[in-house]
C-alpha positions as CSV (number, residue, x, y, z in Angstrom):
1,P,99.2,94.3,163.4
2,D,101.5,93.6,166.1
3,I,105.6,93.7,165.1
4,H,106.1,91.4,168.8
5,N,103.6,88.9,168.2
6,A,104.0,88.3,164.5
7,D,106.2,85.4,163.4
8,L,109.7,88.0,162.3
9,T,112.8,87.4,162.8
10,P,114.3,89.3,165.3
11,C,116.9,92.0,163.0
12,H,113.7,92.5,161.7
13,I,112.2,93.1,164.8
14,Q,115.2,95.5,165.1
15,L,114.5,97.0,161.9
16,L,111.4,98.4,162.6
17,E,112.0,98.9,165.9
18,Q,114.2,101.6,165.3
19,F,112.2,103.4,162.8
20,Q,109.3,103.1,165.6
21,V,107.4,100.9,163.8
22,K,104.4,99.0,166.2
23,A,102.3,98.1,163.7
24,N,103.7,96.2,160.0
25,L,101.2,95.2,156.9
26,V,102.7,94.2,153.7
27,V,101.9,93.6,149.8
28,P,104.0,92.3,146.9
29,I,104.3,93.6,143.7
30,L,103.9,90.9,141.2
31,L,104.8,91.5,137.8
32,Q,102.9,89.6,135.0
33,P,104.6,86.5,133.6
34,S,106.9,87.2,131.0
35,E,106.8,85.9,127.7
36,N,110.1,83.3,129.1
37,S,108.0,82.6,132.6
38,Q,104.5,80.9,133.6
39,T,105.0,82.7,137.1
40,S,104.3,86.1,138.5
41,R,107.6,87.7,139.4
42,L,108.0,89.6,142.7
43,W,108.9,93.3,142.0
44,G,109.3,94.8,145.8
45,L,107.2,95.1,148.4
46,L,104.2,98.2,149.1
47,V,104.8,98.7,153.2
48,A,102.4,100.6,155.6
49,H,103.4,101.4,159.2
50,H,101.4,102.6,162.2
51,C,103.9,104.1,164.1
52,R,101.9,105.7,167.6
53,E,100.5,102.4,168.5
54,T,99.5,98.5,167.6
55,R,96.8,98.4,164.6
56,E,94.6,96.4,163.6
57,W,94.3,96.3,160.6
58,Q,90.9,96.8,158.5
59,T,89.8,94.3,155.2
60,T,89.0,98.3,153.5
61,E,93.1,98.9,154.2
62,L,94.2,95.5,153.1
63,S,92.1,95.7,149.6
64,L,93.0,99.6,149.2
65,L,96.9,98.4,149.7
66,E,96.2,95.4,148.0
67,D,94.7,97.4,145.1
68,L,97.5,100.3,145.2
69,A,100.6,97.3,144.5
70,V,98.3,96.0,141.7
71,Q,98.3,99.7,140.3
72,L,102.0,100.1,140.9
73,A,102.2,96.2,138.8
74,I,100.6,98.2,135.6
75,A,102.4,101.5,135.5
76,I,105.8,98.9,135.8
77,Q,105.4,97.3,133.6
78,Q,103.8,100.1,131.1
79,N,107.0,102.3,132.0
80,K,108.9,98.5,130.6
81,L,107.0,98.5,127.7
82,I,107.5,102.4,126.8
83,S,111.0,101.8,127.7
84,K,111.3,99.0,124.8
85,L,108.9,100.9,122.0
86,Q,111.4,104.2,122.8
87,K,114.4,101.9,121.6
88,R,112.5,100.0,119.2
89,A,111.3,103.7,117.5
90,V,114.9,105.0,118.1
91,D,116.4,101.4,116.0
92,L,113.5,102.4,113.5
93,A,114.3,105.6,113.2
94,S,118.0,104.9,112.6
95,A,117.4,101.9,110.0
96,N,115.3,105.0,108.5
97,R,117.7,107.3,108.0
98,R,120.3,104.0,106.5
99,L,117.2,103.4,104.2
100,K,117.0,106.5,102.5
101,K,121.0,106.7,102.3
102,T,120.8,103.7,100.5
103,S,117.6,104.7,98.7
104,K,119.5,108.3,97.3
105,L,122.5,106.3,96.4
106,L,120.5,103.7,94.7
107,A,118.7,106.2,92.6
108,S,122.1,107.8,91.4
109,R,123.4,104.8,90.1
110,N,120.7,104.1,88.7
111,Q,120.5,107.3,87.0
112,E,124.7,106.7,86.2
113,L,123.9,103.6,84.8
114,D,120.6,104.9,82.3
115,E,123.1,107.2,81.2
116,F,125.7,105.0,80.6
117,A,123.0,102.5,78.9
118,Y,122.0,105.5,76.5
119,V,125.2,106.7,75.3
120,A,127.0,102.7,75.0
121,S,123.7,102.3,72.6
122,H,124.4,105.4,70.4
123,A,127.7,104.6,70.6
124,L,127.3,101.7,69.1
125,K,124.3,102.3,66.0
126,A,126.7,104.1,63.7
127,P,129.5,101.5,63.2
128,L,127.0,98.8,63.4
129,R,125.2,100.5,60.8
130,A,128.2,100.7,59.1
131,I,129.1,97.5,58.8
132,A,125.3,96.0,57.9
133,N,125.4,98.3,55.0
134,L,128.9,96.8,53.6
135,A,127.5,93.7,54.2
136,Q,123.9,94.5,52.3
137,W,126.5,96.5,48.9
138,L,129.0,93.8,49.4
139,Q,126.2,91.0,48.3
140,E,124.2,93.1,46.0
141,D,127.5,94.0,44.6
142,L,129.8,90.6,43.9
143,G,127.0,88.7,45.1
144,D,127.2,86.3,42.3
145,Q,131.1,86.3,42.4
146,I,131.6,85.5,46.2
147,P,132.9,82.0,46.8
148,P,129.9,79.8,49.1
149,D,132.6,79.8,51.8
150,N,132.6,83.5,51.9
151,Q,129.2,84.0,51.7
152,Q,128.6,81.4,54.7
153,Q,130.9,83.9,56.4
154,L,129.0,87.1,55.1
155,D,125.8,85.4,56.3
156,L,127.1,85.3,59.7
157,M,128.3,88.2,59.8
158,Q,124.7,89.6,59.2
159,T,123.6,87.6,61.7
160,R,125.7,88.6,64.1
161,V,125.1,92.1,63.4
162,K,121.8,92.2,63.6
163,R,122.0,90.1,66.7
164,L,124.0,93.1,68.0
165,E,121.5,95.2,66.4
166,N,118.5,93.9,69.0
167,F,120.9,93.7,71.7
168,V,121.4,98.2,71.3
169,E,118.1,98.6,70.7
170,G,117.4,96.9,74.0
171,L,119.6,98.8,76.4
172,L,118.4,102.0,74.7
173,Q,114.7,100.8,75.3
174,Y,116.0,100.4,79.1
175,S,117.5,103.8,78.7
176,R,114.5,105.3,77.6
177,A,112.0,103.4,80.5
178,G,114.8,104.6,82.9
179,R,114.2,108.5,81.9
180,Q,110.7,108.4,82.0
181,S,108.9,109.4,85.8
182,I,108.1,106.9,87.7
183,E,104.9,106.8,89.2
184,A,104.3,106.1,93.2
185,L,103.0,102.5,93.5
186,P,100.5,101.7,95.7
187,V,101.7,100.0,98.5
188,S,99.9,97.3,100.1
């Protein structure tokens, strides 16, 4: 109510006198505890001055100032949260741009791989068919004249040709799957 009868330091009284303050009411603006702390943090002070004369502050005035301090604290914290959210939104937008760019590059690489698989499988099919046919003709035409060691080698050649044909067929199936249009998968 009266700065001269309050428990204020002389320098504080001198500062208030410079602004002709006679009565002084101060309410702290306290921010809620953060994730790392258990206690409220002093952000600032909300001050009311009466300069004409000393003043007996009413409880309604004190209550109003305390309510204003609480509302200011809420507004300050919401502003900080909004700033954090805006920064995260910018970070997410940047990550999304990088993800789209990477997805396009990956789609392009997959297309190249599909085309390579298609071309390679078709390029390998004809020579393998020729080798398989040659081995079959040799066996049909000279089957009883081929010595056992050479017969084993001929059988081994046919087995390996079949294995390569299966591999080439797998490449073709992979290539066909890559060429089919992929429908959107449900998001879970």
